[in-house]
Backbone as CSV, one residue per row, in Angstrom:
resi,resn,N_x,N_y,N_z,CA_x,CA_y,CA_z,C_x,C_y,C_z
1,MET,66.319,113.359,123.094,67.290,114.323,123.575,67.332,115.488,122.585
2,ALA,67.494,116.684,123.094,67.569,117.875,122.253,68.784,117.772,121.331
3,PRO,68.659,118.276,120.094,69.784,118.182,119.144,71.100,118.738,119.681
4,ALA,71.051,119.834,120.430,72.285,120.418,120.965,72.932,119.485,121.981
5,LEU,72.131,118.889,122.869,72.665,117.951,123.852,73.187,116.690,123.170
6,ASN,72.488,116.273,122.127,72.896,115.114,121.337,74.291,115.355,120.739
7,LEU,74.473,116.524,120.154,75.762,116.874,119.553,76.846,116.940,120.621
8,ILE,76.534,117.500,121.765,77.505,117.579,122.869,77.907,116.169,123.318
9,ALA,76.945,115.258,123.377,77.258,113.871,123.759,78.241,113.251,122.766
10,TYR,78.028,113.487,121.479,78.952,112.968,120.465,80.331,113.615,120.589
11,LEU,80.344,114.923,120.813,81.622,115.624,120.966,82.401,115.093,122.175
12,LEU,81.682,114.839,123.278,82.342,114.297,124.470,82.858,112.871,124.224
13,ALA,82.078,112.082,123.497,82.515,110.716,123.172,83.770,110.770,122.289
14,GLY,83.774,111.670,121.316,84.943,111.822,120.459,86.139,112.336,121.230
15,LEU,85.921,113.309,122.080,87.005,113.858,122.902,87.567,112.781,123.822
16,GLY,86.682,112.062,124.483,87.128,110.988,125.381,87.898,109.922,124.637
17,GLY,87.386,109.507,123.500,88.081,108.501,122.691,89.428,109.002,122.210
18,GLY,89.476,110.250,121.783,90.734,110.828,121.306,91.770,110.927,122.400
19,LEU,91.351,111.388,123.581,92.293,111.519,124.703,92.757,110.150,125.198
20,LEU,91.841,109.198,125.237,92.199,107.839,125.651,93.185,107.217,124.663
21,ALA,92.948,107.425,123.389,93.819,106.853,122.358,95.220,107.466,122.391
22,LEU,95.336,108.705,122.852,96.652,109.338,122.954,97.603,108.518,123.819
23,ARG,97.042,107.809,124.771,97.860,106.993,125.685,98.345,105.707,125.019
24,SER,97.760,105.369,123.855,98.084,104.099,123.200,99.392,104.144,122.423
25,GLY,99.791,105.330,121.983,101.012,105.457,121.206,100.849,105.107,119.729
26,ILE,99.628,104.821,119.271,99.441,104.522,117.855,99.500,105.819,117.054
27,PRO,99.943,105.748,115.795,99.954,106.953,114.963,98.524,107.471,114.764
28,ALA,98.397,108.770,114.677,97.097,109.426,114.489,96.104,108.999,115.567
29,ALA,96.598,108.795,116.776,95.769,108.318,117.874,94.543,109.197,118.142
30,PRO,94.679,110.525,118.174,93.487,111.335,118.446,92.396,111.140,117.389
31,LEU,92.802,111.048,116.130,91.839,110.837,115.049,91.151,109.482,115.197
32,ALA,91.943,108.431,115.376,91.376,107.086,115.501,90.508,106.973,116.750
33,GLY,90.976,107.535,117.858,90.214,107.462,119.104,88.903,108.223,119.037
34,ALA,88.942,109.425,118.475,87.714,110.212,118.341,86.729,109.506,117.418
35,LEU,87.251,108.935,116.347,86.412,108.184,115.410,85.756,107.001,116.117
36,LEU,86.547,106.264,116.888,86.001,105.130,117.629,84.997,105.572,118.693
37,GLY,85.351,106.609,119.450,84.467,107.079,120.511,83.108,107.518,119.991
38,ALA,83.120,108.415,119.011,81.856,108.904,118.448,81.155,107.798,117.669
39,GLY,81.935,106.971,116.985,81.339,105.878,116.211,80.635,104.859,117.083
40,LEU,81.237,104.518,118.221,80.600,103.562,119.127,79.292,104.103,119.676
41,VAL,79.283,105.383,120.020,78.043,105.997,120.499,76.996,105.973,119.394
42,SER,77.406,106.320,118.199,76.468,106.332,117.074,75.931,104.939,116.781
43,MET,76.835,103.942,116.766,76.415,102.577,116.448,75.567,101.943,117.551
44,SER,75.647,102.483,118.768,74.855,101.927,119.859,73.358,102.113,119.610
45,GLY,73.027,103.119,118.813,71.624,103.388,118.523,70.890,104.110,119.641
46,ARG,71.591,104.472,120.692,70.956,105.149,121.826,70.701,106.636,121.559
47,LEU,71.474,107.184,120.627,71.293,108.590,120.265,70.998,108.699,118.784
48,GLU,70.235,109.712,118.448,70.002,109.987,117.029,71.298,110.524,116.427
49,ALA,71.387,110.483,115.112,72.564,111.028,114.432,72.733,112.493,114.815
50,ALA,73.965,112.903,114.966,74.259,114.290,115.342,73.841,115.227,114.217
51,GLN,73.239,116.320,114.585,72.861,117.361,113.629,73.816,118.530,113.823
52,TRP,74.722,118.674,112.876,75.706,119.738,112.969,75.085,121.051,112.518
53,PRO,75.358,122.139,113.240,74.847,123.440,112.792,75.352,123.757,111.390
54,GLY,74.546,124.460,110.617,74.904,124.799,109.239,76.304,125.370,109.110
55,GLY,77.070,124.822,108.202,78.408,125.313,107.933,79.496,124.741,108.826
56,THR,79.113,124.116,109.948,80.106,123.594,110.888,80.951,122.513,110.250
57,ARG,80.291,121.588,109.564,81.022,120.490,108.941,82.015,121.028,107.903
58,THR,81.577,122.016,107.149,82.458,122.630,106.155,83.660,123.270,106.830
59,LEU,83.443,123.967,107.920,84.553,124.593,108.645,85.526,123.544,109.185
60,LEU,84.995,122.446,109.705,85.852,121.384,110.212,86.669,120.749,109.082
61,GLU,86.045,120.571,107.936,86.766,120.017,106.786,87.857,120.976,106.305
62,ILE,87.564,122.261,106.337,88.583,123.257,105.984,89.746,123.167,106.969
63,ALA,89.431,123.016,108.261,90.479,122.905,109.278,91.334,121.658,109.047
64,ILE,90.694,120.518,108.775,91.440,119.274,108.525,92.307,119.444,107.279
65,GLY,91.751,120.027,106.229,92.519,120.264,105.010,93.707,121.180,105.253
66,THR,93.515,122.163,106.116,94.598,123.084,106.448,95.703,122.361,107.211
67,VAL,95.320,121.518,108.171,96.313,120.752,108.929,97.127,119.875,107.979
68,ILE,96.455,119.185,107.078,97.156,118.326,106.119,98.000,119.178,105.174
69,GLY,97.444,120.289,104.713,98.153,121.163,103.774,99.437,121.733,104.337
70,THR,99.481,121.955,105.647,100.702,122.507,106.243,101.861,121.515,106.199
71,SER,101.567,120.245,105.940,102.651,119.261,105.837,103.297,119.271,104.457
72,LEU,102.725,120.007,103.515,103.292,120.101,102.170,104.372,121.175,102.163
73,THR,105.502,120.823,102.718,106.627,121.734,102.860,107.509,121.674,101.611
74,PRO,108.440,122.610,101.477,109.391,122.507,100.357,110.135,121.163,100.345
75,ALA,110.441,120.628,101.528,111.123,119.324,101.594,110.224,118.223,101.030
76,ALA,108.925,118.282,101.327,107.989,117.280,100.802,107.893,117.375,99.283
77,ILE,107.873,118.588,98.776,107.822,118.777,97.318,109.115,118.281,96.685
78,SER,110.232,118.520,97.364,111.517,118.025,96.871,111.517,116.500,96.822
79,ASP,110.974,115.867,97.855,110.858,114.405,97.868,109.987,113.921,96.717
80,LEU,108.931,114.668,96.429,108.013,114.265,95.360,108.691,114.266,93.998
81,ARG,109.700,115.121,93.818,110.444,115.115,92.550,111.097,113.756,92.304
82,GLN,111.521,113.109,93.375,112.134,111.789,93.245,111.103,110.671,93.337
83,LEU,109.979,110.939,93.963,108.992,109.888,94.220,107.780,109.936,93.296
84,TRP,107.819,110.736,92.250,106.619,110.862,91.413,106.270,109.553,90.720
85,ARG,107.281,108.784,90.315,106.987,107.507,89.655,106.293,106.534,90.612
86,PRO,106.850,106.305,91.804,106.117,105.438,92.734,104.739,105.999,93.087
87,ALA,104.612,107.327,93.173,103.310,107.924,93.473,102.292,107.577,92.399
88,VAL,102.698,107.630,91.141,101.798,107.285,90.034,101.458,105.800,90.084
89,VAL,102.465,104.949,90.280,102.228,103.504,90.333,101.315,103.147,91.503
90,ILE,101.586,103.696,92.668,100.767,103.415,93.844,99.333,103.889,93.621
91,THR,99.161,105.096,93.111,97.822,105.639,92.882,97.044,104.782,91.896
92,LEU,97.654,104.466,90.761,96.967,103.635,89.764,96.657,102.247,90.316
93,SER,97.600,101.676,91.070,97.371,100.355,91.664,96.209,100.377,92.646
94,LEU,96.156,101.416,93.468,95.066,101.519,94.435,93.711,101.700,93.747
95,ILE,93.687,102.516,92.699,92.431,102.712,91.966,91.991,101.416,91.305
96,LEU,92.907,100.746,90.619,92.557,99.485,89.953,92.149,98.417,90.958
97,THR,92.879,98.307,92.060,92.525,97.346,93.100,91.156,97.673,93.680
98,GLY,90.905,98.951,93.929,89.600,99.372,94.437,88.471,98.995,93.491
99,LEU,88.701,99.180,92.197,87.685,98.806,91.213,87.416,97.304,91.236
100,VAL,88.475,96.503,91.292,88.313,95.045,91.327,87.574,94.621,92.599
101,VAL,87.984,95.181,93.739,87.338,94.855,95.010,85.865,95.291,94.994
102,ALA,85.607,96.473,94.472,84.229,96.976,94.424,83.344,96.096,93.546
103,ILE,83.851,95.726,92.383,83.065,94.858,91.491,82.823,93.510,92.168
104,GLY,83.862,92.968,92.804,83.710,91.692,93.510,82.699,91.775,94.639
105,CYS,82.777,92.829,95.455,81.830,92.991,96.567,80.408,93.178,96.053
106,SER,80.289,93.918,94.993,78.965,94.157,94.429,78.350,92.867,93.894
107,ARG,79.126,92.136,93.111,78.594,90.920,92.479,78.505,89.738,93.442
108,LEU,79.533,89.531,94.232,79.573,88.347,95.091,78.830,88.520,96.412
109,LEU,78.858,89.732,96.947,78.264,89.960,98.257,76.971,90.772,98.203
110,GLY,76.594,91.194,97.002,75.342,91.933,96.847,75.366,93.356,97.368
111,VAL,76.554,93.931,97.491,76.677,95.315,97.966,76.292,96.258,96.833
112,ASP,75.567,97.309,97.171,75.195,98.328,96.196,76.462,98.774,95.456
113,PRO,76.431,98.824,94.113,77.636,99.172,93.348,78.222,100.536,93.707
114,VAL,77.389,101.521,93.979,77.904,102.855,94.330,78.602,102.799,95.685
115,VAL,78.002,102.102,96.647,78.615,101.952,97.971,79.941,101.213,97.830
116,ALA,79.945,100.154,97.041,81.165,99.364,96.858,82.263,100.191,96.198
117,LEU,81.926,100.931,95.153,82.935,101.737,94.453,83.508,102.826,95.348
118,LEU,82.643,103.547,96.031,83.129,104.631,96.889,83.778,104.097,98.159
119,GLY,83.302,102.958,98.653,83.889,102.353,99.846,85.258,101.767,99.590
120,ALA,85.495,101.309,98.359,86.792,100.720,98.010,87.746,101.747,97.406
121,ALA,87.292,102.967,97.240,88.137,104.013,96.652,89.241,104.396,97.636
122,PRO,90.418,104.728,97.138,91.549,105.041,98.013,91.530,106.478,98.517
123,GLY,90.397,106.937,98.995,90.305,108.298,99.502,90.134,108.300,101.006
124,GLY,90.082,109.480,101.563,89.886,109.622,102.996,88.417,109.522,103.357
125,ILE,88.167,109.273,104.620,86.804,109.053,105.093,85.914,110.275,104.860
126,SER,86.422,111.471,105.123,85.560,112.642,104.976,85.261,112.930,103.512
127,GLY,86.284,112.877,102.674,86.068,113.159,101.254,85.157,112.157,100.590
128,MET,85.393,110.872,100.837,84.578,109.845,100.197,83.162,109.833,100.763
129,SER,83.014,110.153,102.042,81.683,110.227,102.637,80.878,111.374,102.028
130,LEU,81.558,112.481,101.760,80.873,113.613,101.138,80.420,113.268,99.723
131,VAL,81.289,112.580,98.976,80.894,112.142,97.630,79.731,111.161,97.757
132,GLY,79.832,110.241,98.713,78.754,109.285,98.939,77.441,109.960,99.300
133,ALA,77.521,111.023,100.097,76.312,111.751,100.491,75.606,112.335,99.265
134,GLU,76.383,112.758,98.285,75.786,113.290,97.062,75.023,112.218,96.295
135,PHE,75.414,110.947,96.487,74.726,109.833,95.850,73.712,109.174,96.784
136,GLY,73.545,109.730,97.991,72.586,109.192,98.950,73.085,107.983,99.721
137,VAL,74.401,107.740,99.730,74.954,106.574,100.423,76.111,106.971,101.349
138,GLY,76.080,108.189,101.850,77.186,108.706,102.658,77.466,107.904,103.911
139,ALA,76.417,107.480,104.630,76.622,106.737,105.879,77.270,105.387,105.617
140,ALA,76.830,104.697,104.579,77.404,103.386,104.257,78.864,103.528,103.852
141,VAL,79.167,104.531,103.047,80.551,104.760,102.612,81.412,105.141,103.815
142,ALA,80.885,105.976,104.693,81.625,106.364,105.894,81.916,105.147,106.756
143,SER,80.964,104.231,106.853,81.170,103.017,107.651,82.298,102.172,107.086
144,LEU,82.286,101.969,105.780,83.350,101.171,105.161,84.718,101.813,105.364
145,HIS,84.787,103.129,105.183,86.072,103.815,105.338,86.502,103.871,106.801
146,ALA,85.541,103.959,107.720,85.892,103.960,109.143,86.536,102.636,109.529
147,VAL,85.960,101.536,109.072,86.549,100.218,109.352,87.945,100.137,108.748
148,ARG,88.067,100.593,107.516,89.378,100.564,106.839,90.392,101.419,107.590
149,LEU,90.004,102.629,107.929,90.921,103.558,108.586,91.371,103.036,109.946
150,ILE,90.430,102.577,110.745,90.774,102.069,112.071,91.692,100.857,111.946
151,THR,91.373,99.971,111.020,92.205,98.778,110.820,93.609,99.163,110.387
152,VAL,93.710,100.073,109.432,95.024,100.502,108.946,95.814,101.168,110.073
153,LEU,95.162,102.029,110.854,95.858,102.726,111.932,96.331,101.780,113.027
154,LEU,95.630,100.673,113.202,96.025,99.714,114.228,97.030,98.676,113.718
155,VAL,96.864,98.229,112.478,97.672,97.120,111.952,99.000,97.582,111.361
156,LEU,98.991,98.636,110.557,100.223,99.025,109.866,101.372,99.412,110.788
157,PRO,101.146,100.162,111.866,102.286,100.457,112.743,102.921,99.186,113.308
158,ILE,102.097,98.215,113.632,102.621,96.939,114.133,103.422,96.249,113.034
159,ALA,102.883,96.243,111.825,103.572,95.607,110.692,104.905,96.293,110.409
160,VAL,104.926,97.623,110.466,106.174,98.364,110.225,107.206,98.006,111.288
161,ARG,106.782,97.956,112.542,107.725,97.621,113.622,108.237,96.196,113.479
162,LEU,107.365,95.276,113.093,107.799,93.886,112.901,108.780,93.756,111.742
163,MET,108.519,94.512,110.664,109.385,94.417,109.485,110.719,95.131,109.693
164,LEU,110.689,96.275,110.366,111.891,97.095,110.462,112.541,97.093,111.839
165,GLY,111.916,96.486,112.817,112.492,96.417,114.154,112.471,97.757,114.869
166,GLN,113.405,97.961,115.761,113.445,99.162,116.586,113.664,100.446,115.801
167,GLN,114.262,100.350,114.617,114.512,101.575,113.843,113.210,102.222,113.390
168,ALA,112.082,101.502,113.498,110.798,102.046,113.063,110.032,102.720,114.200
169,THR,110.647,102.854,115.365,109.974,103.499,116.493,109.848,104.984,116.224
170,PRO,108.599,105.517,116.249,108.426,106.946,116.000,109.056,107.784,117.104
171,PRO,109.557,108.977,116.745,110.154,109.851,117.768,109.085,110.345,118.724
172,GLY,109.449,110.658,119.920,108.468,111.225,120.818,108.792,110.939,122.186
């Protein structure tokens, strides 16, 4: 299949997955659905990996960063003044846990140490995949983070609702 048609097929799979997931009511449904839709097509092996036109991926990452950045409101910064201690503890705990998990996966399961370290790092899928790509292991790191992200997006909302009951129902 021509690269342009290949990319369109992935975009349609992501769009379809994102729109379908919107009906599920899970948090970040469009992101999780698009990830699943495009990921399933990619994992099927029926299409070659999508070839993004030069600069497109960078523009998309800038857009995602902008969307996230707009949530850093004065109220969020005000909250951070009170939450800086838990933020430090959580960050250090996640890094240390990631290191322990990575070393364990590398030694016990034979996973490449770079893949294990970047796959267990507490970063986002796009950022860690880009770092992984610089080390030649971007696809493997993206796979690990995709599994983590999808699992977290599906499991944590259920866990929050079970722990907190109806008061944890998101507005909408």
